[in-house]
Biopython code that builds the backbone (N, CA, C, O; Angstrom):
import numpy as np
from Bio.PDB.StructureBuilder import StructureBuilder

atoms = [
    (1, "MET", "N", (-14.505, 45.483, 48.422)),
    (1, "MET", "CA", (-13.643, 46.312, 48.672)),
    (1, "MET", "C", (-12.429, 46.513, 47.705)),
    (1, "MET", "O", (-11.864, 47.526, 47.293)),
    (2, "THR", "N", (-12.137, 44.480, 47.384)),
    (2, "THR", "CA", (-11.475, 44.157, 45.893)),
    (2, "THR", "C", (-12.046, 43.705, 44.920)),
    (2, "THR", "O", (-11.349, 43.478, 43.932)),
    (3, "SER", "N", (-13.458, 43.429, 44.862)),
    (3, "SER", "CA", (-14.145, 42.784, 43.948)),
    (3, "SER", "C", (-13.748, 43.115, 42.207)),
    (3, "SER", "O", (-13.821, 42.547, 41.117)),
    (4, "ASP", "N", (-13.341, 44.290, 42.735)),
    (4, "ASP", "CA", (-13.753, 45.172, 41.884)),
    (4, "ASP", "C", (-11.568, 45.282, 40.416)),
    (4, "ASP", "O", (-11.312, 45.953, 39.417)),
    (5, "VAL", "N", (-10.896, 44.450, 41.054)),
    (5, "VAL", "CA", (-9.863, 44.868, 40.705)),
    (5, "VAL", "C", (-8.889, 43.301, 40.702)),
    (5, "VAL", "O", (-8.670, 42.418, 41.531)),
    (6, "LYS", "N", (-8.435, 43.611, 39.074)),
    (6, "LYS", "CA", (-8.829, 42.529, 38.232)),
    (6, "LYS", "C", (-7.060, 42.251, 38.729)),
    (6, "LYS", "O", (-6.108, 42.937, 39.100)),
    (7, "VAL", "N", (-7.437, 40.472, 38.392)),
    (7, "VAL", "CA", (-6.183, 39.177, 39.041)),
    (7, "VAL", "C", (-5.993, 38.063, 38.535)),
    (7, "VAL", "O", (-7.061, 37.454, 38.588)),
    (8, "GLU", "N", (-5.067, 37.343, 37.983)),
    (8, "GLU", "CA", (-4.616, 36.966, 37.061)),
    (8, "GLU", "C", (-5.629, 35.269, 37.188)),
    (8, "GLU", "O", (-6.157, 34.667, 36.253)),
    (9, "ASN", "N", (-5.612, 34.893, 38.626)),
    (9, "ASN", "CA", (-5.555, 34.174, 38.833)),
    (9, "ASN", "C", (-6.272, 33.753, 40.872)),
    (9, "ASN", "O", (-6.322, 34.470, 41.872)),
    (10, "ASP", "N", (-6.721, 32.137, 40.594)),
    (10, "ASP", "CA", (-6.496, 32.946, 42.490)),
    (10, "ASP", "C", (-6.168, 33.003, 43.178)),
    (10, "ASP", "O", (-6.593, 33.639, 44.143)),
    (11, "TYR", "N", (-5.267, 32.412, 43.108)),
    (11, "TYR", "CA", (-3.276, 32.422, 43.973)),
    (11, "TYR", "C", (-3.971, 33.612, 44.381)),
    (11, "TYR", "O", (-4.795, 33.733, 45.288)),
    (12, "TYR", "N", (-3.313, 34.873, 43.215)),
    (12, "TYR", "CA", (-3.364, 35.931, 43.112)),
    (12, "TYR", "C", (-4.178, 37.217, 43.754)),
    (12, "TYR", "O", (-3.597, 38.291, 43.911)),
    (13, "ARG", "N", (-5.957, 36.980, 44.216)),
    (13, "ARG", "CA", (-6.435, 37.137, 44.565)),
    (13, "ARG", "C", (-6.357, 37.299, 46.127)),
    (13, "ARG", "O", (-6.531, 38.259, 46.878)),
    (14, "LEU", "N", (-5.806, 35.106, 46.446)),
    (14, "LEU", "CA", (-5.709, 35.060, 47.465)),
    (14, "LEU", "C", (-4.989, 36.096, 48.517)),
    (14, "LEU", "O", (-5.179, 36.722, 49.560)),
    (15, "LEU", "N", (-3.658, 35.723, 47.099)),
    (15, "LEU", "CA", (-2.941, 37.188, 48.499)),
    (15, "LEU", "C", (-3.475, 39.143, 47.988)),
    (15, "LEU", "O", (-2.534, 39.933, 48.056)),
    (16, "LEU", "N", (-3.862, 39.311, 47.864)),
    (16, "LEU", "CA", (-4.767, 40.726, 47.677)),
    (16, "LEU", "C", (-6.004, 40.635, 48.919)),
    (16, "LEU", "O", (-6.002, 41.440, 49.851)),
    (17, "ILE", "N", (-6.725, 39.883, 48.830)),
    (17, "ILE", "CA", (-6.657, 39.917, 50.113)),
    (17, "ILE", "C", (-6.266, 39.568, 51.572)),
    (17, "ILE", "O", (-6.821, 40.079, 52.545)),
    (18, "PHE", "N", (-5.389, 38.769, 51.638)),
    (18, "PHE", "CA", (-4.875, 39.009, 53.003)),
    (18, "PHE", "C", (-3.458, 39.702, 52.968)),
    (18, "PHE", "O", (-2.701, 39.900, 53.918)),
    (19, "ASP", "N", (-3.302, 39.995, 51.744)),
    (19, "ASP", "CA", (-2.528, 41.928, 51.793)),
    (19, "ASP", "C", (-3.441, 43.214, 52.765)),
    (19, "ASP", "O", (-3.102, 43.998, 53.651)),
    (20, "THR", "N", (-4.563, 42.958, 52.146)),
    (20, "THR", "CA", (-6.100, 43.880, 52.672)),
    (20, "THR", "C", (-6.832, 43.507, 54.254)),
    (20, "THR", "O", (-7.443, 43.952, 55.226)),
    (21, "TRP", "N", (-6.408, 42.691, 53.810)),
    (21, "TRP", "CA", (-7.088, 42.043, 55.689)),
    (21, "TRP", "C", (-6.657, 43.307, 56.671)),
    (21, "TRP", "O", (-5.669, 44.032, 56.791)),
    (22, "ASN", "N", (-8.200, 43.135, 57.429)),
    (22, "ASN", "CA", (-7.872, 44.291, 58.097)),
    (22, "ASN", "C", (-6.728, 43.491, 59.671)),
    (22, "ASN", "O", (-5.989, 44.356, 60.142)),
    (23, "ALA", "N", (-6.670, 42.887, 59.974)),
    (23, "ALA", "CA", (-6.395, 42.082, 61.013)),
    (23, "ALA", "C", (-4.723, 42.339, 61.858)),
    (23, "ALA", "O", (-3.728, 42.558, 61.167)),
    (24, "HIS", "N", (-4.658, 42.282, 63.080)),
    (24, "HIS", "CA", (-3.710, 42.709, 63.840)),
    (24, "HIS", "C", (-2.390, 41.153, 63.091)),
    (24, "HIS", "O", (-2.738, 39.973, 63.032)),
    (25, "SER", "N", (-0.819, 41.745, 62.593)),
    (25, "SER", "CA", (-0.069, 40.971, 62.246)),
    (25, "SER", "C", (-0.212, 39.486, 62.874)),
    (25, "SER", "O", (0.051, 38.475, 62.222)),
    (26, "ASP", "N", (-0.686, 39.471, 64.302)),
    (26, "ASP", "CA", (0.265, 38.437, 65.242)),
    (26, "ASP", "C", (-1.069, 37.290, 64.639)),
    (26, "ASP", "O", (-0.762, 36.098, 64.648)),
    (27, "THR", "N", (-2.737, 37.728, 64.052)),
    (27, "THR", "CA", (-3.320, 36.806, 63.953)),
    (27, "THR", "C", (-3.553, 36.399, 62.135)),
    (27, "THR", "O", (-4.252, 35.435, 61.822)),
    (28, "LYS", "N", (-2.948, 37.172, 61.199)),
    (28, "LYS", "CA", (-2.248, 36.777, 60.707)),
    (28, "LYS", "C", (-0.345, 35.606, 60.413)),
    (28, "LYS", "O", (0.435, 35.059, 59.634)),
    (29, "LYS", "N", (-0.633, 35.893, 61.518)),
    (29, "LYS", "CA", (1.739, 34.916, 61.918)),
    (29, "LYS", "C", (0.428, 33.239, 61.863)),
    (29, "LYS", "O", (0.777, 32.176, 61.352)),
    (30, "LEU", "N", (-0.946, 33.458, 62.495)),
    (30, "LEU", "CA", (-1.437, 32.172, 62.926)),
    (30, "LEU", "C", (-2.328, 31.775, 61.440)),
    (30, "LEU", "O", (-2.605, 31.190, 60.393)),
    (31, "PHE", "N", (-2.383, 32.248, 61.980)),
    (31, "PHE", "CA", (-3.489, 31.735, 60.389)),
    (31, "PHE", "C", (-2.535, 31.777, 58.887)),
    (31, "PHE", "O", (-3.143, 31.456, 57.866)),
    (32, "ILE", "N", (-1.456, 32.063, 58.795)),
    (32, "ILE", "CA", (-0.135, 31.405, 57.594)),
    (32, "ILE", "C", (-0.075, 30.520, 58.266)),
    (32, "ILE", "O", (-0.493, 29.477, 57.763)),
    (33, "GLN", "N", (0.492, 30.437, 59.815)),
    (33, "GLN", "CA", (0.746, 28.748, 60.129)),
    (33, "GLN", "C", (-0.280, 27.569, 59.920)),
    (33, "GLN", "O", (-0.077, 26.397, 59.601)),
    (34, "SER", "N", (-1.501, 28.280, 60.216)),
    (34, "SER", "CA", (-2.066, 27.132, 60.572)),
    (34, "SER", "C", (-2.416, 26.863, 57.929)),
    (34, "SER", "O", (-2.253, 25.643, 57.967)),
    (35, "ILE", "N", (-2.512, 26.968, 57.358)),
    (35, "ILE", "CA", (-2.182, 27.047, 56.159)),
    (35, "ILE", "C", (-1.429, 26.496, 56.039)),
    (35, "ILE", "O", (-1.433, 25.826, 55.006)),
    (36, "LYS", "N", (-0.248, 26.359, 56.966)),
    (36, "LYS", "CA", (1.238, 25.068, 56.738)),
    (36, "LYS", "C", (1.135, 24.433, 56.859)),
    (36, "LYS", "O", (1.256, 23.494, 56.073)),
    (37, "LYS", "N", (0.698, 24.413, 58.405)),
    (37, "LYS", "CA", (0.577, 23.013, 58.825)),
    (37, "LYS", "C", (-0.513, 21.886, 57.875)),
    (37, "LYS", "O", (-0.263, 20.689, 57.738)),
    (38, "ALA", "N", (-1.839, 22.647, 57.241)),
    (38, "ALA", "CA", (-2.365, 22.384, 56.764)),
    (38, "ALA", "C", (-2.227, 21.208, 55.310)),
    (38, "ALA", "O", (-2.685, 20.097, 55.043)),
    (39, "TYR", "N", (-1.265, 22.277, 54.586)),
    (39, "TYR", "CA", (-0.298, 21.984, 53.481)),
    (39, "TYR", "C", (0.729, 20.770, 54.057)),
    (39, "TYR", "O", (0.425, 19.614, 53.762)),
    (40, "ALA", "N", (1.425, 20.905, 54.525)),
    (40, "ALA", "CA", (2.110, 19.581, 55.284)),
    (40, "ALA", "C", (1.652, 18.864, 55.119)),
    (40, "ALA", "O", (2.028, 18.034, 54.292)),
    (41, "GLN", "N", (0.427, 18.738, 55.896)),
    (41, "GLN", "CA", (-0.557, 17.722, 56.320)),
    (41, "GLN", "C", (-1.003, 17.060, 54.979)),
    (41, "GLN", "O", (-0.979, 15.830, 54.923)),
    (42, "LYS", "N", (-1.384, 17.739, 53.959)),
    (42, "LYS", "CA", (-1.956, 17.239, 52.645)),
    (42, "LYS", "C", (-1.152, 16.093, 51.421)),
    (42, "LYS", "O", (-1.412, 14.969, 50.992)),
    (43, "LYS", "N", (0.472, 17.628, 51.075)),
    (43, "LYS", "CA", (1.450, 16.483, 51.162)),
    (43, "LYS", "C", (2.143, 15.130, 52.096)),
    (43, "LYS", "O", (2.988, 14.377, 51.612)),
    (44, "PHE", "N", (1.689, 15.020, 53.289)),
    (44, "PHE", "CA", (1.851, 13.936, 53.677)),
    (44, "PHE", "C", (0.708, 12.780, 53.688)),
    (44, "PHE", "O", (1.201, 11.653, 53.727)),
    (45, "ARG", "N", (-0.623, 12.812, 53.664)),
    (45, "ARG", "CA", (-1.335, 12.263, 53.403)),
    (45, "ARG", "C", (-1.692, 11.372, 52.170)),
    (45, "ARG", "O", (-2.255, 10.303, 51.932)),
    (46, "ASP", "N", (-0.878, 12.683, 51.325)),
    (46, "ASP", "CA", (-1.186, 12.842, 49.308)),
    (46, "ASP", "C", (-0.198, 10.932, 49.313)),
    (46, "ASP", "O", (-0.557, 9.914, 48.721)),
    (47, "LYS", "N", (1.253, 11.175, 50.372)),
    (47, "LYS", "CA", (2.370, 9.790, 49.929)),
    (47, "LYS", "C", (1.626, 8.867, 50.330)),
    (47, "LYS", "O", (1.870, 7.814, 49.741)),
    (48, "GLN", "N", (0.741, 8.790, 51.151)),
    (48, "GLN", "CA", (0.240, 7.649, 51.848)),
    (48, "GLN", "C", (0.058, 6.436, 50.771)),
    (48, "GLN", "O", (0.155, 5.272, 51.159)),
    (49, "VAL", "N", (-0.175, 6.708, 49.577)),
    (49, "VAL", "CA", (-0.082, 5.499, 48.492)),
    (49, "VAL", "C", (-0.781, 4.097, 48.996)),
    (49, "VAL", "O", (0.188, 3.453, 49.398)),
    (50, "GLY", "N", (-2.032, 3.228, 49.201)),
    (50, "GLY", "CA", (-1.582, 2.185, 49.626)),
    (50, "GLY", "C", (-1.806, 1.602, 50.892)),
    (50, "GLY", "O", (-1.677, 0.476, 51.373)),
    (51, "LYS", "N", (-2.355, 3.231, 51.471)),
    (51, "LYS", "CA", (-1.977, 2.706, 53.526)),
    (51, "LYS", "C", (-2.991, 3.073, 53.110)),
    (51, "LYS", "O", (-3.355, 3.703, 52.117)),
    (52, "LYS", "N", (-3.839, 2.254, 54.664)),
    (52, "LYS", "CA", (-4.994, 3.311, 55.240)),
    (52, "LYS", "C", (-4.722, 3.071, 56.625)),
    (52, "LYS", "O", (-4.207, 2.005, 56.963)),
    (53, "GLN", "N", (-5.147, 4.351, 57.831)),
    (53, "GLN", "CA", (-5.008, 4.198, 59.239)),
    (53, "GLN", "C", (-5.907, 3.122, 59.556)),
    (53, "GLN", "O", (-6.636, 2.676, 58.670)),
    (54, "CYS", "N", (-5.935, 2.657, 60.722)),
    (54, "CYS", "CA", (-6.280, 1.708, 61.385)),
    (54, "CYS", "C", (-5.952, 1.786, 63.311)),
    (54, "CYS", "O", (-4.928, 1.502, 63.932)),
    (55, "SER", "N", (-7.050, 2.195, 63.713)),
    (55, "SER", "CA", (-7.438, 2.050, 64.646)),
    (55, "SER", "C", (-7.854, 1.140, 65.701)),
    (55, "SER", "O", (-9.083, 1.124, 65.768)),
    (56, "PHE", "N", (-7.144, 0.166, 66.783)),
    (56, "PHE", "CA", (-7.195, -0.578, 68.047)),
    (56, "PHE", "C", (-6.771, -0.873, 68.636)),
    (56, "PHE", "O", (-5.593, -1.216, 68.538)),
    (57, "ASN", "N", (-7.946, -0.977, 70.354)),
    (57, "ASN", "CA", (-6.213, -0.981, 70.892)),
    (57, "ASN", "C", (-5.760, -2.316, 71.339)),
    (57, "ASN", "O", (-6.109, -3.462, 71.057)),
    (58, "LEU", "N", (-5.227, -2.008, 71.811)),
    (58, "LEU", "CA", (-3.941, -3.054, 72.969)),
    (58, "LEU", "C", (-3.287, -3.052, 73.593)),
    (58, "LEU", "O", (-2.177, -2.592, 73.325)),
    (59, "SER", "N", (-3.722, -3.803, 75.352)),
    (59, "SER", "CA", (-3.053, -4.317, 76.008)),
    (59, "SER", "C", (-1.374, -2.969, 76.178)),
    (59, "SER", "O", (-0.381, -2.979, 75.451)),
    (60, "GLN", "N", (-1.666, -1.977, 77.405)),
    (60, "GLN", "CA", (-0.599, -2.055, 77.856)),
    (60, "GLN", "C", (0.975, -2.455, 77.811)),
    (60, "GLN", "O", (1.870, -1.615, 77.721)),
    (61, "LYS", "N", (1.137, -3.533, 77.869)),
    (61, "LYS", "CA", (1.495, -4.928, 77.358)),
    (61, "LYS", "C", (1.766, -4.695, 76.586)),
    (61, "LYS", "O", (2.971, -4.458, 76.498)),
    (62, "SER", "N", (1.066, -4.578, 75.565)),
    (62, "SER", "CA", (1.078, -5.560, 74.056)),
    (62, "SER", "C", (2.046, -4.296, 73.059)),
    (62, "SER", "O", (2.765, -4.512, 72.083)),
    (63, "ILE", "N", (1.633, -2.570, 73.948)),
    (63, "ILE", "CA", (2.128, -1.397, 73.928)),
    (63, "ILE", "C", (3.582, -1.522, 73.706)),
    (63, "ILE", "O", (4.374, -1.242, 72.807)),
    (64, "ASN", "N", (3.618, -2.031, 74.829)),
    (64, "ASN", "CA", (5.797, -1.859, 75.374)),
    (64, "ASN", "C", (6.249, -2.822, 74.912)),
    (64, "ASN", "O", (7.408, -2.614, 75.271)),
    (65, "GLN", "N", (6.295, -3.692, 74.421)),
    (65, "GLN", "CA", (6.437, -5.023, 73.204)),
    (65, "GLN", "C", (6.985, -4.244, 72.190)),
    (65, "GLN", "O", (8.138, -3.951, 71.871)),
    (66, "LEU", "N", (5.211, -3.820, 71.504)),
    (66, "LEU", "CA", (5.480, -3.246, 69.850)),
    (66, "LEU", "C", (6.289, -2.193, 70.034)),
    (66, "LEU", "O", (6.298, -1.339, 69.147)),
    (67, "THR", "N", (7.084, -2.030, 71.131)),
    (67, "THR", "CA", (7.464, -0.027, 71.478)),
    (67, "THR", "C", (8.684, -0.676, 71.055)),
    (67, "THR", "O", (9.192, -0.534, 69.943)),
    (68, "LEU", "N", (9.367, -1.778, 72.496)),
    (68, "LEU", "CA", (10.432, -2.559, 72.174)),
    (68, "LEU", "C", (10.878, -3.664, 71.047)),
    (68, "LEU", "O", (11.881, -4.365, 71.183)),
    (69, "LEU", "N", (10.293, -3.706, 70.294)),
    (69, "LEU", "CA", (10.578, -4.428, 69.252)),
    (69, "LEU", "C", (11.058, -3.351, 68.012)),
    (69, "LEU", "O", (12.196, -3.613, 67.622)),
    (70, "ALA", "N", (10.374, -2.107, 67.263)),
    (70, "ALA", "CA", (10.272, -1.357, 66.672)),
    (70, "ALA", "C", (11.756, -0.639, 67.491)),
    (70, "ALA", "O", (12.290, 0.287, 66.880)),
    (71, "GLU", "N", (12.198, -0.947, 68.440)),
    (71, "GLU", "CA", (13.244, 0.778, 68.971)),
    (71, "GLU", "C", (14.376, -0.702, 69.177)),
    (71, "GLU", "O", (15.409, -0.261, 69.680)),
    (72, "LEU", "N", (14.509, -2.356, 68.942)),
    (72, "LEU", "CA", (15.727, -3.043, 69.003)),
    (72, "LEU", "C", (16.490, -3.490, 67.354)),
    (72, "LEU", "O", (17.615, -3.915, 67.092)),
    (73, "GLN", "N", (14.874, -3.048, 66.148)),
    (73, "GLN", "CA", (14.918, -3.691, 65.144)),
    (73, "GLN", "C", (14.959, -2.353, 64.287)),
    (73, "GLN", "O", (14.933, -2.336, 63.056)),
    (74, "GLY", "N", (15.049, -0.888, 65.360)),
    (74, "GLY", "CA", (14.725, 0.455, 63.925)),
    (74, "GLY", "C", (14.819, 1.177, 63.225)),
    (74, "GLY", "O", (15.485, 2.051, 62.670)),
    (75, "VAL", "N", (13.003, 0.039, 63.446)),
    (75, "VAL", "CA", (11.664, 0.288, 62.348)),
    (75, "VAL", "C", (10.291, 0.971, 62.876)),
    (75, "VAL", "O", (9.983, 0.821, 64.059)),
    (76, "PRO", "N", (9.740, 1.472, 62.292)),
    (76, "PRO", "CA", (8.637, 1.874, 63.060)),
    (76, "PRO", "C", (7.575, 0.606, 63.415)),
    (76, "PRO", "O", (7.661, -0.615, 63.288)),
    (77, "LYS", "N", (6.469, 1.573, 63.954)),
    (77, "LYS", "CA", (5.782, 0.138, 64.599)),
    (77, "LYS", "C", (5.187, -0.055, 63.830)),
    (77, "LYS", "O", (4.499, -1.058, 64.018)),
    (78, "ASN", "N", (5.086, 0.276, 63.198)),
    (78, "ASN", "CA", (3.779, -0.482, 61.155)),
    (78, "ASN", "C", (4.947, -1.150, 60.591)),
    (78, "ASN", "O", (4.619, -1.945, 59.711)),
    (79, "HIS", "N", (5.561, -1.120, 60.698)),
    (79, "HIS", "CA", (6.788, -2.334, 59.920)),
    (79, "HIS", "C", (6.550, -3.701, 60.141)),
    (79, "HIS", "O", (6.321, -4.729, 59.504)),
    (80, "ILE", "N", (6.793, -3.034, 62.100)),
    (80, "ILE", "CA", (6.585, -4.489, 63.316)),
    (80, "ILE", "C", (4.901, -4.985, 62.495)),
    (80, "ILE", "O", (4.489, -5.794, 61.664)),
    (81, "LEU", "N", (4.516, -4.186, 63.145)),
    (81, "LEU", "CA", (3.187, -4.866, 62.700)),
    (81, "LEU", "C", (2.399, -5.873, 61.127)),
    (81, "LEU", "O", (1.549, -6.762, 61.088)),
    (82, "GLU", "N", (3.400, -4.995, 59.763)),
    (82, "GLU", "CA", (3.186, -5.441, 59.076)),
    (82, "GLU", "C", (3.909, -6.578, 58.651)),
    (82, "GLU", "O", (3.751, -6.991, 57.503)),
    (83, "SER", "N", (4.720, -7.162, 59.474)),
    (83, "SER", "CA", (6.609, -8.117, 59.197)),
    (83, "SER", "C", (5.434, -9.312, 60.211)),
    (83, "SER", "O", (5.216, -10.461, 59.827)),
    (84, "LEU", "N", (4.914, -8.812, 61.293)),
    (84, "LEU", "CA", (4.461, -10.218, 62.117)),
    (84, "LEU", "C", (3.965, -10.635, 61.385)),
    (84, "LEU", "O", (4.463, -11.521, 60.692)),
    (85, "ILE", "N", (2.170, -9.950, 61.136)),
    (85, "ILE", "CA", (0.942, -10.223, 60.021)),
    (85, "ILE", "C", (1.359, -10.872, 58.671)),
    (85, "ILE", "O", (0.640, -11.607, 57.994)),
    (86, "ASN", "N", (2.297, -10.589, 58.459)),
    (86, "ASN", "CA", (3.102, -11.120, 56.911)),
    (86, "ASN", "C", (3.238, -12.623, 57.289)),
    (86, "ASN", "O", (2.519, -13.533, 56.875)),
    (87, "ASN", "N", (4.479, -12.741, 58.305)),
    (87, "ASN", "CA", (5.450, -13.928, 58.424)),
    (87, "ASN", "C", (4.182, -14.895, 58.978)),
    (87, "ASN", "O", (4.133, -16.078, 58.643)),
    (88, "LYS", "N", (2.881, -14.122, 60.097)),
    (88, "LYS", "CA", (1.727, -15.484, 60.294)),
    (88, "LYS", "C", (1.189, -15.641, 59.044)),
    (88, "LYS", "O", (1.008, -16.822, 58.749)),
    (89, "ILE", "N", (0.809, -14.675, 58.042)),
    (89, "ILE", "CA", (0.173, -15.182, 56.932)),
    (89, "ILE", "C", (1.285, -16.700, 56.114)),
    (89, "ILE", "O", (0.807, -17.822, 55.947)),
    (90, "LEU", "N", (2.807, -16.307, 55.716)),
    (90, "LEU", "CA", (3.434, -17.234, 55.020)),
    (90, "LEU", "C", (2.817, -18.054, 55.891)),
    (90, "LEU", "O", (1.740, -18.430, 55.428)),
    (91, "GLU", "N", (3.176, -18.725, 57.541)),
    (91, "GLU", "CA", (3.318, -19.486, 58.704)),
    (91, "GLU", "C", (1.837, -20.555, 57.999)),
    (91, "GLU", "O", (1.753, -21.784, 57.987)),
    (92, "LEU", "N", (0.915, -19.606, 57.523)),
    (92, "LEU", "CA", (-0.598, -20.845, 57.444)),
    (92, "LEU", "C", (-0.800, -20.665, 56.241)),
    (92, "LEU", "O", (-1.960, -20.623, 55.831)),
    (93, "GLY", "N", (0.352, -20.505, 55.325)),
    (93, "GLY", "CA", (0.104, -21.509, 53.874)),
    (93, "GLY", "C", (-1.686, -20.241, 53.122)),
    (93, "GLY", "O", (-2.203, -20.405, 52.017)),
    (94, "VAL", "N", (-2.083, -19.307, 54.048)),
    (94, "VAL", "CA", (-3.147, -18.149, 53.358)),
    (94, "VAL", "C", (-2.452, -17.842, 52.535)),
    (94, "VAL", "O", (-1.262, -17.574, 52.702)),
    (95, "LYS", "N", (-3.534, -17.797, 50.622)),
    (95, "LYS", "CA", (-3.018, -17.545, 49.663)),
    (95, "LYS", "C", (-3.705, -15.902, 49.680)),
    (95, "LYS", "O", (-4.881, -15.664, 49.957)),
    (96, "LYS", "N", (-2.558, -14.760, 49.278)),
    (96, "LYS", "CA", (-3.186, -13.763, 49.393)),
    (96, "LYS", "C", (-3.775, -13.393, 47.745)),
    (96, "LYS", "O", (-4.468, -12.396, 47.546)),
]
sb = StructureBuilder()
sb.init_structure("model")
sb.init_model(0)
sb.init_chain("A")
sb.init_seg("    ")
for serial, (resi, resn, name, xyz) in enumerate(atoms, 1):
    if name == "N":
        sb.init_residue(resn, " ", resi, " ")
    sb.init_atom(name, np.array(xyz, "f"), 0.0, 1.0, " ", f" {name:<3s}", serial, name[0])
structure = sb.get_structure()
């Protein structure tokens, strides 16, 4: 239906397809919300240069202690862990 319409670029093609999409308005709203969330997540990940997600198991006691340390110092949990690791490396005299 829209293949014969000339548009300047893919962005305008997407708008045209979206506008002519025969779907309920609630479906379109959900689609827009999911696109916005995906774009926000992409922007967040793009800013995380030099960082990589890490996953490991901790005892509930250690999790509670980490949470307490983060609250007491007013910094995120990952900052607490990075600080503890850096301090231990310095204490051991390990060269980076």
